[in-house]
MIZADO-593481 format. One record per residue (C-alpha): y, x, z; residue in one letter. Coordinates in pm, whole numbers, padded with zeros to 5 digits, always signed. Each point is the difference from the previous one (the first is absolute). Layout:
# residues N
YXZA
...
# end
This chain:
# residues 597
+14831+04500+13784X
-00240+00045-00292X
-00120-00362-00020X
+00350-00146+00018X
+00128+00234-00270X
-00295-00085-00224X
+00069-00372+00047X
+00358+00059-00112X
-00130+00198-00297X
-00225-00291-00092X
+00303-00229-00018X
+00179+00252-00225X
-00306+00038-00225X
-00059-00376-00021X
+00366-00062-00091X
-00038+00242-00292X
-00332-00152-00113X
-00196+00314+00092X
-00204-00168+00274X
-00180-00336+00001X
+00144-00290+00196X
-00151-00082+00338X
-00355-00126-00032X
-00079+00177-00328X
-00135+00339-00105X
+00007+00207-00316X
-00365+00035-00106X
-00189+00122-00305X
-00158-00310-00159X
-00162+00082-00337X
-00189-00326-00053X
+00074-00372+00009X
-00267-00264+00075X
+00101-00292-00223X
-00119-00339+00129X
+00044-00349-00142X
+00062-00335+00170X
-00354-00035+00136X
-00006+00357+00140X
-00225+00144-00270X
+00054+00367-00086X
+00039+00012-00377X
+00178+00331-00066X
+00083+00337+00153X
+00330+00143-00117X
+00070+00376+00000X
+00347+00054+00148X
+00233+00297-00035X
-00068+00348-00136X
-00360+00100-00081X
+00077+00328-00177X
-00054+00225+00304X
-00312+00083+00199X
+00059-00310+00209X
+00175-00321-00107X
+00343-00047+00155X
+00185-00323+00066X
+00220+00010+00311X
+00114-00350+00090X
+00119-00194+00305X
-00274-00199+00172X
-00034-00165+00344X
-00010+00264+00275X
-00328+00182+00054X
-00194-00026+00323X
-00092+00305+00209X
-00375+00056-00031X
-00224+00211+00218X
-00372-00079+00014X
+00019-00378+00010X
+00049-00261-00269X
+00362-00093-00073X
+00102-00174-00320X
+00321+00025-00199X
+00181-00291-00159X
-00019-00045-00381X
-00089+00363-00069X
-00295+00211+00118X
-00315+00190-00104X
-00315-00139-00162X
-00168-00053+00336X
+00272-00237+00124X
+00106-00166-00326X
-00340-00027-00168X
-00259+00057+00275X
-00151+00297-00183X
-00198+00258+00197X
+00107+00346-00118X
-00114+00189+00312X
-00356-00115+00059X
+00105-00260+00258X
-00044-00345-00160X
+00035-00188+00330X
+00333+00170+00067X
+00125-00081-00353X
-00094-00366+00051X
+00189-00007+00331X
+00300+00171-00162X
+00015-00268-00274X
-00034-00273+00263X
+00282+00153+00209X
+00221+00018-00308X
-00061-00368-00075X
+00077-00098+00360X
+00326+00196-00010X
+00112-00177-00318X
-00086-00341+00139X
+00191+00083+00319X
+00311+00129-00177X
+00009-00278-00259X
-00090-00285+00235X
+00221-00302-00063X
+00110+00118-00347X
-00112-00235-00277X
+00076+00131-00348X
-00222+00066-00303X
+00017+00377+00046X
-00096-00021+00369X
-00281-00245-00080X
-00131+00255-00252X
+00001+00274+00265X
-00191-00219+00246X
-00251-00087-00273X
-00044+00370-00087X
-00115+00086+00351X
-00199-00324+00036X
-00213+00092-00305X
-00136+00309+00172X
+00002+00357-00127X
+00046+00037-00377X
-00064+00373-00033X
-00272-00048-00263X
+00253-00178-00221X
+00250+00279+00062X
-00256+00267-00091X
-00086-00181-00322X
+00366-00040-00093X
+00080+00367+00061X
-00319+00167-00125X
-00213+00235+00207X
+00205+00317-00054X
+00337-00156+00077X
-00149-00186+00294X
-00133+00321+00162X
+00334+00177-00036X
+00185-00296+00157X
-00206-00038+00317X
+00253+00185+00215X
+00304-00166-00157X
+00205-00303+00105X
-00029-00339-00169X
+00274-00263+00021X
-00043-00374-00044X
+00167-00141-00312X
+00018-00361-00120X
-00024-00133-00353X
+00166-00341-00032X
-00091-00028-00368X
+00335+00134-00119X
+00043+00330+00182X
-00160+00228+00257X
+00194+00070+00321X
-00063+00188+00324X
-00078-00258+00267X
+00240+00170+00242X
+00293-00070-00233X
-00032-00374+00057X
+00287-00112+00232X
-00224-00222+00215X
-00255+00278+00046X
+00274+00250+00085X
+00152-00238+00258X
-00344-00053+00155X
-00061+00375+00025X
+00346+00070+00145X
-00056-00262+00269X
-00344+00137+00080X
+00108+00368+00011X
+00308-00073+00210X
-00200-00172+00271X
-00032+00175+00335X
-00336+00077+00161X
-00071-00222+00301X
-00289-00027+00243X
-00255-00281+00024X
+00246-00217+00195X
+00257+00026-00274X
+00218+00233+00206X
+00090+00362-00041X
+00118+00270+00237X
+00330+00150-00100X
+00136+00350+00058X
+00323+00181-00064X
-00009+00162-00345X
+00032+00377-00004X
+00193-00034-00325X
+00247-00286+00047X
-00007-00050+00378X
-00062-00372-00052X
-00283-00201+00145X
-00281-00014-00259X
-00370-00075-00029X
-00143+00350-00052X
-00210+00071-00307X
-00341+00125+00112X
-00080+00189-00322X
+00244+00175-00233X
-00055+00055-00373X
-00146+00335-00108X
+00208+00287-00138X
-00124+00171-00316X
+00101+00319-00174X
-00005+00254+00285X
-00193+00306-00116X
-00317+00058+00201X
-00003-00349+00152X
-00252-00268-00086X
+00039-00119-00359X
-00031-00361+00115X
+00304+00050+00221X
+00079+00117+00352X
+00204-00136+00288X
+00323+00136+00138X
-00040-00226+00306X
-00348-00084+00121X
-00172-00078+00331X
-00369-00025-00076X
-00160+00074+00338X
+00053-00131+00354X
+00101+00349+00118X
+00315-00023-00212X
+00105-00343+00126X
+00184-00101+00314X
+00109-00306+00201X
-00285-00208-00143X
+00143-00028-00352X
-00212+00069-00306X
+00038+00206-00320X
+00355+00040-00129X
+00139-00237+00260X
+00044+00325+00194X
+00280+00089-00243X
+00141-00351-00048X
+00172-00097-00322X
-00011-00315-00208X
-00226-00049-00299X
+00307+00019-00227X
+00115+00328+00154X
-00349+00149-00036X
-00002-00108-00363X
+00345+00147-00063X
-00057+00348+00136X
-00343+00042-00162X
+00119-00136-00336X
+00303+00231-00001X
-00220+00298+00081X
-00254-00092-00268X
+00274-00035-00262X
+00144+00340+00093X
-00343+00166-00005X
-00081-00154-00339X
+00293+00184-00160X
-00203+00314-00064X
+00283+00186-00176X
+00203-00003+00321X
-00274+00045+00259X
-00035+00358+00123X
-00281+00197+00160X
+00064+00248+00281X
-00325+00143+00137X
-00212-00304+00088X
+00305-00224+00028X
+00114-00256-00255X
+00379-00023+00006X
+00198-00306-00104X
+00376-00038+00011X
+00249-00277-00062X
+00367-00083+00013X
+00111-00304+00194X
+00162-00146-00311X
-00335+00006-00183X
+00114+00206-00303X
-00279+00229-00124X
+00249+00262-00121X
+00033+00133+00355X
-00375+00052+00031X
-00021+00154-00347X
+00269+00255+00084X
-00152+00070+00341X
-00338+00069-00164X
+00158+00254-00233X
+00177+00173+00287X
-00288+00018+00239X
-00319+00065-00189X
+00084+00157-00335X
+00371+00002-00072X
-00026+00063-00371X
-00352-00105-00077X
-00253+00270-00080X
+00121+00025-00359X
+00322-00197-00002X
+00240+00272-00110X
+00337+00132+00104X
+00196-00318-00078X
-00191-00202+00260X
+00034+00282+00255X
+00376-00003-00051X
+00013-00378+00046X
-00206+00025+00319X
+00232+00267+00135X
+00312-00197-00091X
-00134-00317+00167X
-00088+00193+00316X
+00340+00165+00026X
+00190-00319-00076X
-00182-00223+00250X
-00021+00274+00264X
+00380+00020-00008X
+00041-00378+00028X
+00067-00073-00368X
-00189-00274-00192X
-00219+00092-00294X
-00124-00205-00297X
-00369+00047-00082X
-00218-00207-00237X
+00259-00280-00011X
+00004-00017+00382X
+00314+00081+00195X
-00121+00210+00293X
+00215-00029+00309X
-00016+00272+00270X
+00041-00259+00279X
-00299-00211-00109X
-00263-00032+00275X
-00320+00178-00105X
-00349+00006+00152X
-00292+00244-00034X
-00347-00093+00130X
-00304+00232-00003X
-00342-00161+00052X
-00330+00182+00057X
-00354-00144-00011X
-00177-00047+00331X
-00335-00180-00032X
+00076-00368-00068X
+00360+00035+00115X
+00307+00186-00118X
+00182+00255+00211X
+00375+00050-00025X
+00060+00370-00062X
+00376-00050+00029X
+00269-00258-00063X
+00360+00100-00068X
+00312-00209-00054X
+00339+00136-00100X
+00266-00039-00266X
-00093+00117-00348X
+00285+00249+00014X
-00131+00149+00326X
-00345+00050-00153X
+00168+00157-00305X
+00194+00235+00226X
-00313+00111+00184X
-00201+00046-00318X
+00286+00195-00157X
+00008+00223+00308X
-00374+00056-00033X
+00027+00109-00361X
+00286+00228+00098X
-00212+00151+00275X
-00295+00072-00234X
+00221+00134-00280X
-00073+00367-00061X
+00021+00261-00273X
-00308-00024-00216X
-00153+00210-00279X
+00142-00062-00345X
-00314-00184-00110X
+00027-00247+00289X
+00249-00271-00100X
-00043-00211+00315X
+00325-00170+00098X
-00147-00233+00262X
-00317+00084+00193X
-00203-00325+00004X
-00154-00100+00331X
-00354-00005-00140X
+00039+00361-00116X
+00153+00108+00330X
-00299-00143+00189X
-00248+00158-00240X
+00124+00342+00113X
-00185-00061+00328X
-00348-00013-00160X
-00210+00231-00212X
+00101-00026-00366X
-00249-00137-00252X
-00225-00119+00282X
-00178-00326-00068X
-00074-00070+00365X
+00321+00115+00173X
+00220-00282+00127X
+00353+00005+00132X
+00013-00093+00368X
+00084-00371+00009X
+00186+00031+00328X
+00205+00298-00117X
+00082-00169-00332X
+00141-00302+00178X
+00201+00218+00237X
+00145+00201-00290X
+00115-00310-00185X
+00144-00146+00318X
+00193+00324+00059X
+00136-00006-00355X
+00118-00360+00027X
+00146+00038+00349X
+00155+00343-00057X
-00186+00137+00304X
-00196+00326+00044X
-00321+00028-00198X
-00321-00013+00210X
-00125+00330+00139X
-00338-00078-00160X
+00166+00063-00338X
+00101+00358+00077X
-00337+00071+00165X
-00178-00120-00315X
+00225+00211-00224X
-00059+00310+00214X
-00375-00052-00023X
+00018-00017-00379X
+00217+00314-00022X
-00242+00189+00224X
-00286-00097-00231X
+00183+00048-00332X
+00201+00312+00102X
+00295-00125-00198X
+00316-00208+00032X
+00036-00241-00293X
+00340-00154-00088X
-00107-00336+00147X
-00119+00158+00324X
+00318+00204+00031X
+00200-00321-00050X
-00195-00172+00277X
+00050+00294+00240X
+00373+00000-00069X
+00031-00378+00043X
-00209-00012+00317X
+00198+00266+00186X
+00336-00131-00119X
-00064-00302+00222X
-00152+00165+00307X
+00125+00356+00052X
+00278+00084+00243X
+00003+00367-00102X
+00333+00074-00173X
-00147+00315-00163X
-00280-00207-00150X
+00238-00271-00120X
+00191+00261-00200X
-00304+00064-00221X
-00099-00366-00050X
+00173-00012-00337X
-00080-00096-00354X
-00006+00370-00094X
-00028+00340+00166X
+00241+00109+00272X
+00064+00365-00084X
+00211+00062+00311X
-00240-00126+00267X
-00131+00246+00260X
-00235-00255+00159X
-00302+00223+00058X
-00287-00239-00096X
+00186-00091-00322X
+00067+00366-00081X
-00365+00087+00066X
-00106-00259-00257X
+00236+00154-00253X
-00136+00349+00080X
-00357-00123-00053X
+00104-00126-00345X
+00152+00343-00080X
-00321+00173+00112X
-00199-00226-00231X
+00236+00064-00291X
-00037+00376+00055X
-00379-00031-00002X
+00001-00209-00319X
+00235+00243-00175X
-00212+00301+00103X
-00336-00164-00083X
+00078-00264-00272X
-00359-00121-00049X
-00095-00033+00365X
-00214-00306+00078X
+00056-00025+00376X
+00345+00070+00143X
+00121+00048+00355X
+00086-00373-00003X
-00368-00093-00025X
-00098+00233+00284X
+00294+00016+00239X
+00236-00295-00054X
-00114-00226+00287X
-00046+00281+00250X
+00335+00157-00092X
+00174-00332+00069X
-00175-00033+00336X
-00010+00360+00137X
+00257+00218-00183X
-00027+00295+00241X
-00367+00041-00086X
+00020-00050-00376X
+00336+00133-00123X
-00071+00368+00084X
-00308-00030-00220X
+00205-00159-00277X
+00263+00274+00031X
-00262+00273-00044X
-00145-00177-00304X
+00346-00040-00148X
+00073+00374+00033X
-00322+00079-00190X
+00092-00250-00270X
+00348+00148-00032X
-00148+00346-00063X
-00186-00127-00306X
+00147+00034-00348X
+00167-00323-00111X
+00069-00110-00353X
+00355-00104+00096X
+00159+00248+00238X
+00314-00213+00023X
-00203-00278+00159X
-00137+00248+00256X
+00353+00095+00099X
+00111-00360+00034X
-00297-00096+00217X
+00044+00309+00217X
+00366-00088+00053X
-00082-00362+00087X
-00272+00112+00241X
+00231+00244+00172X
+00269-00264+00043X
-00240-00256+00147X
-00186+00235+00235X
+00332+00111+00148X
+00045-00359+00128X
-00325-00004+00200X
+00099+00231+00284X
-00212+00248+00194X
-00326-00193-00001X
-00181-00290-00162X
-00056-00320+00200X
-00342-00020+00161X
-00046-00366-00096X
+00184-00269-00189X
+00011-00361+00120X
-00081-00290-00231X
+00370-00045-00079X
+00047+00374-00064X
-00298-00003-00234X
+00180-00271-00198X
+00300+00231-00032X
-00232+00285-00109X
-00155-00219-00269X
+00340-00113-00130X
+00120+00360-00012X
-00306+00098-00202X
+00038-00297-00235X
+00372+00049-00066X
-00037+00375-00058X
-00268-00074-00258X
+00223-00256-00173X
+00290+00248+00000X
-00176+00195-00276X
+00040-00294-00237X
+00344-00123+00106X
+00158+00063-00341X
-00273-00197-00177X
+00004-00294+00238X
+00255-00264-00091X
-00165-00264+00216X
+00251+00029+00285X
+00370-00018-00072X
+00244+00239+00157X
+00151-00284+00200X
-00339-00063+00160X
-00047+00353+00135X
+00187-00050+00327X
-00140-00094+00337X
-00166-00344+00017X
+00106-00259+00253X
-00202-00004+00317X
# end
C-alpha cells in the first residue's frame, strides 16, 4: 500500500533528520519580524542566503495549513497579509481579515501560557497591522521584492533575538494544539478504521498538499481528495472517505514532499515524476537507481562512471552487496518506485512498484542486455538511457513533439518488472522508420529488445543478437541483408547519388517484398554493369548477393507481418554495420553471442 509505505518512509527520514518532526514543516523563511516586549515591530532581519535570484532560508516551522480559496492562518510564520495585514493583491478587506484570523489563531494556541515572549506576541497582534513600519524598515525596493515571501515572528529580550517557536512553552502549546483531534459541536467525533494502521481513528478531513510534481499546481496538489458530493459515499465528507488519522496524513505527505524536494534524485518519464526510496532511508540506493534508470553514466560523465554503473548492476543483480558513495548497498533491501502524473488539482499514480533492490538491479541489467547492440565506431554508448530510448518514438529536433505519457510509463514499468515492453513502443518505432527510411542504432536496439521478450519464433530468436548472424536463413532477416547489399551496390556504382533506393523503397520493401524486390534486382543488375573504381568490391558484393539470394527460395513473400518487418530491419542494420566491423571496438568478442530471452 502506497500510503503505508510512505508513512514508514517518513519514520526512516525523521530518524535520520531528513524530515521534520510531526507538526512541523520545512519552509523558506527569508525574513524575521523582530518585536519587543510591548509587541512593537522594531526591526526586520534578513535570514539565510540572499546571493541568488530569491533569498533562501529553509527552516523548521509549525506545520502549514492547507489553503484553497478561504482564509486560513499559519502559526508564527506567514505572508505579509497574515503577519502584517498588508494588501498586496488589491483586496484590503481580505488582508484585514487575514491579519485578524492570524491573531485569533495565536491567541487560541497560546491561551493559558503566561510568559514575556507570549505576552509580546499577544501585544503584537493587539496593536493592529504594522505593515507601514515594516515598509519603512525595509525600504520600498526590498519591501516590494518580499511581498510573496514568508515572515517569521522573532523576539528581542534586550540581550538576543530568538525565533518565537524555539521557546519551550510556545513549542509545548503548539504541540498540544496540533495534536488535538477534530470534534463536532457536541465535543464528539465519529471514528473509522484507518486504511493505514487498521486502528480506530478520527479521520482527517483535509490532507496537506504535495509539491514538486511536474505539471501539477505550483501551490501543491492532492494525492487523496474528495471535493464534490459525487465522489463521497455513506454520508461522510471530504477525506473521511479514505479514513486515516491526522498524523498519518501528515506522515505520508511529508515523506513525499521530502522525496520530491531532492531534485537530483527525482526523475521524469513522459509526464510522470518518479520518486524512489529504500526502506532503510539511505539515499545511496536512490542515487544508484537514478544512474541506472535515466542516464547511467550522465551525459558527459566518462568511461569510469559507466564502468562503476555496470559493476554495481552486475554485483547487485547477482545478489552481492556493493559500496557506493559511502553507502553499503544490500541486494535484499526493500525498494519502492512511485510515478505520479498531474491531473487537474489531484495527482494520478502512473505506477507503483515494490521489490528488493537486487531484483530491480536484475531487471534493469536484463534491459540493458536486451538493448545492447553493435554500434558504429563513433557511437560509444554503453547503456542506452531511458530518455533517449523514448525519444526515438518522436520526430527529432521537434519543439512540439512529446513522448506519449502512457507509453513512457508502460516502458519504465516493463524495464523494472522485467516484462514485455508495450506494443505501443514498437508501433511508434515502426512509424518513425517509415517516415525516416532508416534504422538508427537506437531504433535497432529497441527492435531487438522488444522482440526478445515477445517472439515465439525460434528462427527470429536466432537473429536477435548483439551482432549479425551470418548463418541465418530466416527469410525476412535475409531480405533485409539483401536490401543493404543492393544499396551498397548502388552507392559504389554512383558514389555521388543524392537519393538511394533506401529513400524510395525501404518501407515498401519491408512490407511487400514480392512487389519491390524484382524492381531492386533489375536496378542492381544495371548498377553492376557500370564501371566501378574498385573492381574487387564489385566481386565481393556480387558474391554476398548470390549467397543471400540462394536462401530465399523460389519466390519472395507477398507480405511481411509487423514482427517479420522487425527482422527485415535488423537484417538491414546489421549488414550495414558489417562493413565497419574491423573499426568498431565498441562490442567485445564475448558480447557477440545470442542474448538471453
